[in-house]
VOLO-745812 format. One line per 3 residues: number of its first residue (from 1); their letters; for each residue x, y, z of N, C-alpha, C. Coordinates in steps of 0.05 Angstrom, whole numbers, plus 5000, padded with zeros to 4 digits. Layout:
NUM = A = X Y Z X Y Z X Y Z ~ ...
% end
This chain:
1 = XXX = 5017 4976 5000 5000 5000 5000 5017 5025 5000 ~ 5009 5046 4985 5025 5070 4985 5025 5084 5013 ~ 5046 5097 5019 5048 5111 5045 5033 5136 5044
4 = XXX = 5034 5151 5066 5020 5177 5067 5032 5197 5048 ~ 5015 5217 5038 5027 5237 5020 5047 5254 5035 ~ 5066 5266 5020 5085 5284 5033 5071 5307 5047
7 = XXX = 5081 5314 5071 5069 5337 5086 5086 5362 5083 ~ 5109 5359 5069 5127 5381 5066 5140 5380 5039 ~ 5143 5403 5025 5159 5406 5001 5184 5421 5008
10 = XXX = 5207 5411 5001 5232 5423 5007 5245 5430 4980 ~ 5251 5455 4976 5266 5464 4952 5294 5471 4962 ~ 5313 5454 4953 5340 5456 4963 5358 5466 4940
13 = XXX = 5370 5489 4945 5388 5502 4925 5416 5505 4936 ~ 5435 5493 4922 5463 5495 4933 5483 5483 4914 ~ 5504 5471 4926 5526 5460 4909 5537 5436 4923
16 = XXX = 5563 5435 4928 5576 5410 4937 5569 5403 4965 ~ 5564 5422 4983 5557 5415 5010 5531 5400 5011 ~ 5512 5407 4994 5487 5392 4993 5492 5363 4982
19 = XXX = 5507 5363 4960 5514 5336 4948 5528 5318 4968 ~ 5547 5328 4982 5563 5312 5000 5546 5304 5025 ~ 5530 5323 5034 5516 5318 5059 5487 5311 5055
22 = XXX = 5479 5300 5031 5451 5296 5026 5438 5275 5045 ~ 5451 5252 5051 5439 5234 5070 5432 5247 5097 ~ 5449 5263 5107 5444 5277 5133 5422 5297 5129
25 = XXX = 5422 5311 5107 5401 5331 5102 5374 5318 5098 ~ 5373 5295 5084 5348 5281 5080 5336 5272 5106 ~ 5353 5261 5123 5343 5252 5149 5330 5275 5166
28 = XXX = 5342 5298 5164 5332 5321 5179 5307 5332 5167 ~ 5305 5332 5141 5280 5340 5128 5257 5322 5135 ~ 5262 5295 5135 5242 5276 5143 5233 5281 5172
31 = XXX = 5253 5286 5190 5246 5291 5217 5230 5317 5220 ~ 5237 5337 5206 5222 5363 5207 5194 5360 5198 ~ 5190 5343 5177 5163 5339 5166 5147 5319 5182
34 = XXX = 5161 5303 5198 5146 5281 5212 5137 5259 5193 ~ 5149 5256 5170 5141 5237 5150 5154 5242 5124 ~ 5142 5233 5102 5154 5236 5076 5155 5265 5067
37 = XXX = 5175 5270 5050 5180 5297 5040 5182 5297 5009 ~ 5171 5318 4997 5174 5322 4968 5198 5341 4964 ~ 5220 5331 4953 5244 5347 4951 5249 5354 4922
40 = XXX = 5252 5381 4917 5261 5391 4891 5288 5403 4895 ~ 5307 5392 4882 5335 5401 4887 5350 5411 4863 ~ 5364 5432 4866 5384 5442 4845 5409 5446 4859
43 = XXX = 5427 5427 4857 5453 5428 4870 5472 5409 4857 ~ 5497 5409 4866 5518 5392 4854 5545 5405 4856 ~ 5566 5390 4854 5593 5401 4856 5598 5422 4836
46 = XXX = 5607 5446 4845 5614 5468 4828 5590 5483 4818 ~ 5566 5479 4828 5542 5491 4817 5542 5521 4820 ~ 5532 5535 4799 5529 5564 4798 5500 5571 4801
49 = XXX = 5495 5594 4813 5467 5602 4816 5457 5615 4789 ~ 5475 5623 4772 5466 5637 4748 5476 5627 4722 ~ 5500 5614 4721 5512 5606 4697 5515 5575 4695
52 = XXX = 5517 5564 4671 5523 5536 4669 5550 5531 4682 ~ 5553 5508 4696 5578 5502 4710 5585 5473 4704 ~ 5613 5469 4703 5623 5443 4698 5637 5432 4722
55 = XXX = 5637 5405 4724 5652 5392 4745 5670 5371 4732 ~ 5696 5372 4738 5716 5354 4727 5716 5355 4697 ~ 5707 5378 4686 5708 5382 4657 5690 5363 4640
58 = XXX = 5673 5347 4654 5657 5328 4641 5627 5332 4644 ~ 5618 5340 4668 5589 5344 4674 5582 5373 4675 ~ 5562 5381 4660 5553 5409 4660 5524 5411 4668
61 = XXX = 5518 5429 4687 5491 5434 4696 5484 5463 4691 ~ 5458 5469 4686 5449 5497 4682 5451 5513 4708 ~ 5451 5539 4706 5449 5556 4729 5424 5551 4745
64 = XXX = 5424 5553 4771 5402 5547 4788 5378 5565 4782 ~ 5383 5591 4779 5361 5610 4775 5346 5606 4749 ~ 5358 5592 4730 5345 5588 4704 5339 5559 4698
67 = XXX = 5342 5541 4717 5338 5512 4711 5309 5505 4711 ~ 5303 5480 4705 5275 5471 4702 5260 5468 4728 ~ 5273 5472 4750 5260 5469 4776 5236 5488 4778
70 = XXX = 5239 5512 4769 5219 5532 4774 5193 5527 4758 ~ 5196 5518 4733 5173 5512 4718 5158 5488 4731 ~ 5173 5468 4740 5161 5445 4753 5147 5454 4779
73 = XXX = 5160 5472 4794 5147 5481 4819 5121 5495 4814 ~ 5120 5512 4793 5096 5525 4786 5073 5507 4778 ~ 5079 5484 4768 5058 5464 4760 5048 5448 4784
76 = XXX = 5061 5448 4806 5053 5431 4828 5032 5445 4846 ~ 5015 5429 4858 4995 5440 4876 5007 5451 4901 ~ 4992 5469 4915 5003 5480 4940 5009 5459 4960
79 = XXX = 5031 5464 4975 5040 5446 4997 5058 5463 5015 ~ 5056 5459 5041 5075 5473 5058 5103 5469 5049 ~ 5118 5492 5046 5144 5491 5031 5167 5504 5048
82 = XXX = 5189 5490 5047 5214 5500 5059 5233 5506 5036 ~ 5244 5530 5036 5266 5537 5016 5293 5539 5030 ~ 5312 5523 5022 5339 5524 5033 5358 5534 5012
85 = XXX = 5372 5556 5018 5392 5567 5000 5419 5566 5013 ~ 5438 5553 5001 5465 5550 5013 5486 5548 4991 ~ 5511 5546 4998 5533 5543 4979 5534 5565 4958
88 = XXX = 5535 5590 4967 5533 5612 4948 5562 5622 4939 ~ 5583 5609 4948 5609 5619 4944 5622 5612 4917 ~ 5612 5592 4902 5624 5584 4877 5626 5607 4858
91 = XXX = 5604 5622 4855 5603 5643 4835 5624 5665 4841 ~ 5630 5669 4866 5651 5689 4873 5678 5679 4862 ~ 5683 5654 4865 5709 5643 4855 5709 5643 4824
94 = XXX = 5686 5641 4812 5684 5640 4783 5688 5669 4772 ~ 5687 5689 4790 5691 5716 4780 5667 5733 4776 ~ 5643 5722 4783 5619 5738 4780 5618 5760 4802
97 = XXX = 5609 5784 4794 5607 5805 4814 5586 5799 4836 ~ 5591 5809 4860 5572 5803 4882 5545 5812 4875 ~ 5542 5836 4861 5515 5846 4854 5500 5827 4836
100 = XXX = 5515 5814 4818 5501 5795 4800 5493 5770 4814 ~ 5511 5759 4831 5504 5735 4847 5479 5741 4864 ~ 5480 5764 4878 5458 5772 4895 5432 5773 4879
103 = XXX = 5434 5783 4856 5410 5784 4839 5399 5757 4832 ~ 5416 5737 4827 5407 5710 4822 5393 5698 4847 ~ 5406 5702 4870 5395 5691 4894 5368 5706 4902
106 = XXX = 5368 5732 4897 5343 5747 4903 5320 5736 4885 ~ 5325 5730 4860 5304 5719 4843 5294 5692 4853 ~ 5313 5675 4863 5305 5649 4875 5288 5653 4900
109 = XXX = 5297 5670 4918 5283 5675 4942 5255 5687 4937 ~ 5252 5705 4918 5226 5716 4912 5207 5696 4900 ~ 5217 5677 4884 5200 5656 4874 5190 5638 4897
112 = XXX = 5208 5631 4915 5201 5615 4938 5181 5630 4956 ~ 5187 5656 4961 5169 5671 4979 5141 5673 4967 ~ 5139 5675 4939 5113 5676 4927 5097 5651 4931
115 = XXX = 5111 5629 4937 5096 5604 4943 5092 5601 4973 ~ 5098 5622 4989 5093 5620 5017 5114 5603 5032 ~ 5137 5600 5021 5158 5583 5033 5170 5595 5057
118 = XXX = 5176 5578 5077 5194 5586 5099 5222 5585 5088 ~ 5238 5606 5091 5264 5609 5079 5286 5605 5099 ~ 5306 5590 5091 5331 5587 5106 5354 5594 5088
121 = XXX = 5371 5612 5096 5393 5622 5080 5419 5617 5096 ~ 5437 5602 5086 5463 5596 5099 5484 5616 5089 ~ 5497 5630 5107 5517 5649 5100 5544 5635 5094
124 = XXX = 5563 5649 5084 5589 5638 5078 5605 5637 5106 ~ 5623 5616 5108 5637 5613 5134 5660 5632 5136 ~ 5654 5658 5141 5674 5679 5141 5695 5674 5162
127 = XXX = 5687 5666 5186 5707 5663 5208 5728 5642 5200 ~ 5720 5621 5186 5740 5601 5178 5757 5611 5155 ~ 5744 5625 5136 5759 5635 5113 5780 5655 5121
130 = XXX = 5773 5672 5141 5792 5693 5149 5816 5681 5163 ~ 5814 5657 5173 5837 5643 5186 5853 5627 5167 ~ 5846 5627 5142 5859 5609 5122 5886 5620 5114
133 = XXX = 5908 5605 5117 5934 5615 5108 5934 5617 5077 ~ 5948 5636 5067 5949 5642 5039 5959 5617 5022 ~ 5979 5603 5032 5990 5580 5018 5968 5558 5015
136 = XXX = 5953 5553 5036 5932 5533 5034 5910 5542 5016 ~ 5903 5568 5017 5883 5578 4999 5891 5573 4969 ~ 5915 5580 4962 5924 5576 4934 5924 5546 4926
139 = XXX = 5931 5529 4945 5930 5500 4939 5901 5491 4934 ~ 5883 5499 4952 5855 5491 4950 5842 5502 4925 ~ 5849 5528 4919 5839 5540 4895 5846 5524 4870
142 = XXX = 5871 5515 4869 5881 5500 4846 5866 5473 4843 ~ 5858 5462 4865 5844 5436 4865 5814 5440 4859 ~ 5800 5458 4873 5771 5461 4872 5763 5479 4849
145 = XXX = 5780 5498 4841 5773 5518 4821 5797 5521 4802 ~ 5804 5500 4787 5827 5501 4770 5824 5523 4749 ~ 5845 5538 4744 5845 5559 4724 5835 5586 4734
148 = XXX = 5825 5586 4759 5816 5612 4770 5839 5625 4785 ~ 5839 5652 4784 5861 5667 4795 5853 5688 4815 ~ 5831 5683 4829 5821 5702 4849 5840 5701 4873
151 = XXX = 5851 5724 4880 5870 5725 4903 5855 5721 4929 ~ 5869 5714 4950 5857 5710 4977 5844 5736 4986 ~ 5858 5758 4984 5846 5784 4994 5821 5791 4978
154 = XXX = 5821 5787 4952 5797 5793 4936 5775 5774 4943 ~ 5781 5749 4947 5760 5730 4954 5747 5737 4981 ~ 5764 5744 5001 5753 5752 5027 5735 5777 5025
157 = XXX = 5744 5797 5009 5727 5820 5005 5701 5813 4993 ~ 5701 5797 4973 5676 5788 4960 5658 5772 4979 ~ 5671 5755 4995 5656 5738 5014 5642 5756 5035
160 = XXX = 5656 5775 5045 5644 5792 5066 5621 5809 5053 ~ 5626 5819 5029 5605 5835 5016 5581 5816 5010 ~ 5586 5791 5002 5564 5773 4996 5548 5767 5021
163 = XXX = 5561 5762 5043 5546 5757 5068 5529 5781 5075 ~ 5538 5805 5072 5522 5828 5078 5497 5829 5060 ~ 5501 5824 5034 5478 5823 5016 5458 5800 5023
166 = XXX = 5469 5777 5032 5452 5755 5040 5436 5763 5065 ~ 5449 5776 5083 5434 5785 5108 5412 5805 5100 ~ 5417 5823 5082 5397 5842 5073 5374 5827 5060
169 = XXX = 5380 5810 5041 5359 5795 5027 5343 5777 5047 ~ 5357 5765 5066 5343 5748 5085 5325 5764 5103 ~ 5335 5787 5114 5319 5803 5132 5294 5813 5117
172 = XXX = 5297 5822 5093 5274 5833 5078 5252 5812 5074 ~ 5260 5786 5073 5241 5764 5068 5236 5747 5092 ~ 5245 5756 5115 5241 5742 5141 5252 5714 5139
175 = XXX = 5275 5711 5127 5288 5685 5126 5304 5679 5151 ~ 5307 5654 5158 5325 5646 5179 5353 5647 5168 ~ 5372 5663 5179 5399 5664 5170 5417 5647 5188
178 = XXX = 5431 5630 5174 5449 5611 5189 5478 5619 5186 ~ 5491 5623 5208 5520 5630 5209 5536 5605 5214 ~ 5551 5595 5194 5568 5570 5199 5588 5574 5221
181 = XXX = 5592 5553 5236 5612 5553 5257 5639 5545 5247 ~ 5660 5560 5255 5687 5553 5246 5696 5525 5255 ~ 5684 5516 5278 5692 5490 5289 5682 5467 5271
184 = XXX = 5664 5472 5252 5655 5451 5235 5676 5443 5213 ~ 5695 5461 5208 5713 5458 5186 5741 5449 5195 ~ 5755 5435 5177 5782 5427 5181 5800 5441 5162
187 = XXX = 5818 5426 5149 5836 5437 5128 5821 5450 5106 ~ 5798 5437 5098 5781 5448 5077 5762 5468 5090 ~ 5764 5494 5081 5749 5515 5095 5721 5520 5085
190 = XXX = 5712 5505 5065 5685 5509 5053 5667 5485 5056 ~ 5677 5461 5064 5662 5437 5067 5665 5428 5096 ~ 5643 5428 5112 5646 5417 5140 5657 5389 5139
193 = XXX = 5672 5383 5159 5682 5355 5162 5659 5336 5163 ~ 5664 5311 5154 5642 5291 5152 5627 5288 5178 ~ 5642 5288 5201 5629 5283 5226 5612 5307 5236
196 = XXX = 5615 5330 5222 5600 5354 5230 5577 5360 5210 ~ 5575 5345 5189 5553 5351 5169 5526 5350 5182 ~ 5521 5329 5198 5496 5327 5211 5489 5351 5229
199 = XXX = 5509 5359 5245 5506 5382 5262 5500 5407 5246 ~ 5513 5410 5224 5508 5434 5208 5480 5435 5197 ~ 5469 5413 5187 5442 5412 5177 5422 5414 5200
202 = XXX = 5428 5402 5223 5410 5406 5246 5408 5435 5255 ~ 5432 5449 5254 5432 5477 5261 5414 5493 5243 ~ 5412 5485 5218 5395 5500 5199 5366 5492 5200
205 = XXX = 5361 5467 5205 5333 5457 5201 5320 5447 5227 ~ 5335 5437 5246 5324 5425 5270 5339 5434 5295 ~ 5340 5459 5301 5357 5469 5323 5349 5457 5350
208 = XXX = 5324 5450 5353 5315 5440 5380 5309 5410 5380 ~ 5318 5395 5360 5311 5367 5357 5329 5351 5376 ~ 5316 5332 5391 5332 5315 5410 5326 5286 5405
211 = XXX = 5308 5280 5388 5300 5251 5384 5317 5237 5363 ~ 5311 5212 5357 5325 5197 5336 5318 5209 5308 ~ 5335 5203 5289 5330 5214 5261 5324 5191 5243
214 = XXX = 5306 5195 5223 5302 5175 5203 5328 5172 5186 ~ 5328 5150 5171 5351 5143 5155 5352 5162 5130 ~ 5376 5170 5122 5380 5183 5097 5392 5165 5076
217 = XXX = 5395 5175 5052 5407 5160 5031 5419 5178 5010 ~ 5436 5167 4993 5450 5182 4972 5434 5182 4946 ~ 5443 5199 4928 5430 5202 4902 5449 5195 4880
220 = XXX = 5439 5188 4856 5456 5182 4834 5470 5208 4825 ~ 5496 5206 4817 5511 5229 4810 5499 5242 4785 ~ 5491 5228 4765 5480 5239 4741 5450 5236 4741
223 = XXX = 5438 5249 4762 5409 5246 4765 5392 5270 4757 ~ 5405 5292 4748 5390 5316 4742 5373 5313 4717 ~ 5351 5328 4715 5333 5326 4693 5347 5333 4667
226 = XXX = 5363 5353 4667 5377 5362 4643 5407 5367 4651 ~ 5425 5354 4636 5453 5360 4640 5469 5353 4614 ~ 5494 5360 4614 5510 5352 4592 5534 5337 4602
229 = XXX = 5540 5315 4589 5562 5297 4597 5580 5296 4573 ~ 5605 5308 4576 5624 5310 4554 5611 5324 4530 ~ 5594 5344 4536 5581 5360 4515 5556 5348 4504
232 = XXX = 5549 5323 4511 5525 5310 4500 5502 5315 4519 ~ 5479 5326 4509 5456 5331 4526 5444 5305 4536 ~ 5438 5303 4561 5424 5281 4573 5399 5290 4588
235 = XXX = 5378 5274 4586 5353 5280 4601 5346 5256 4618 ~ 5336 5261 4642 5328 5239 4659 5301 5246 4671 ~ 5282 5226 4671 5256 5231 4682 5257 5236 4712
238 = XXX = 5239 5251 4722 5238 5258 4751 5211 5249 4763 ~ 5211 5243 4788 5233 5244 4808 5253 5222 4803 ~ 5279 5228 4809 5300 5209 4805 5301 5187 4827
241 = XXX = 5289 5192 4850 5287 5173 4872 5260 5174 4884 ~ 5249 5150 4891 5225 5147 4906 5232 5128 4930 ~ 5227 5137 4953 5233 5120 4977 5208 5107 4988
244 = XXX = 5213 5086 5004 5191 5070 5013 5171 5087 5030 ~ 5180 5106 5044 5162 5121 5061 5146 5142 5046 ~ 5150 5144 5019 5135 5163 5002 5151 5188 4995
247 = XXX = 5175 5191 5006 5192 5213 5000 5201 5211 4971 ~ 5201 5233 4956 5210 5234 4929 5231 5256 4926 ~ 5250 5252 4907 5271 5272 4902 5272 5276 4872
250 = XXX = 5268 5301 4864 5271 5310 4836 5295 5328 4834 ~ 5311 5324 4815 5336 5340 4812 5336 5355 4785 ~ 5348 5380 4785 5347 5397 4762 5375 5408 4757
% end
């Protein structure tokens, strides 16, 4: 017999932190909903909020603000909705001006607000970034953002300005603003250590939760509705996952 219908729709917008921590995020969304969740996600390693982005030079995804998630969301019936916006730093490393990135995020927040969504916006981990030695920054930049030449001082200036814009956008829309804790991070200053991913998502979604958490699960890497693999367009029907409890996950 089919399970109960989802009691919560979660629109999850982000990049690698969502992809890496999806099992922990899924568990907390289920706990918040008290049952199955309808998840619409636009995230992935290297994801941009406004431009097509590549990962490992082989997989390309469209910008979040212009992907197919929004048309699909407009077609769906009303449902209590949570909008989570995180991982906004990639575009700064790609060289996009803060004003442009803020405009993409503002468009996403306004679309979610028009659906009556409760909004959660995660800020950049400024405290950890400010403590980053220049040599380590240059090493990580070469690994995570090959070919990019943004200096540490320029990146910090952009990150501080981005956080101020996120605070303004969040306050104007009564969003919950989440300040990452420096203690979550290790040598990598933008991805919480594996043992802290659950705490990070709990901080954003379940700050007062003390009970057990439902099980989470991973997603297929090439699960988005539209993507390019080595330049070849691929399409995949959605939702890409259906769980036994009635939770569904659609990726864009």
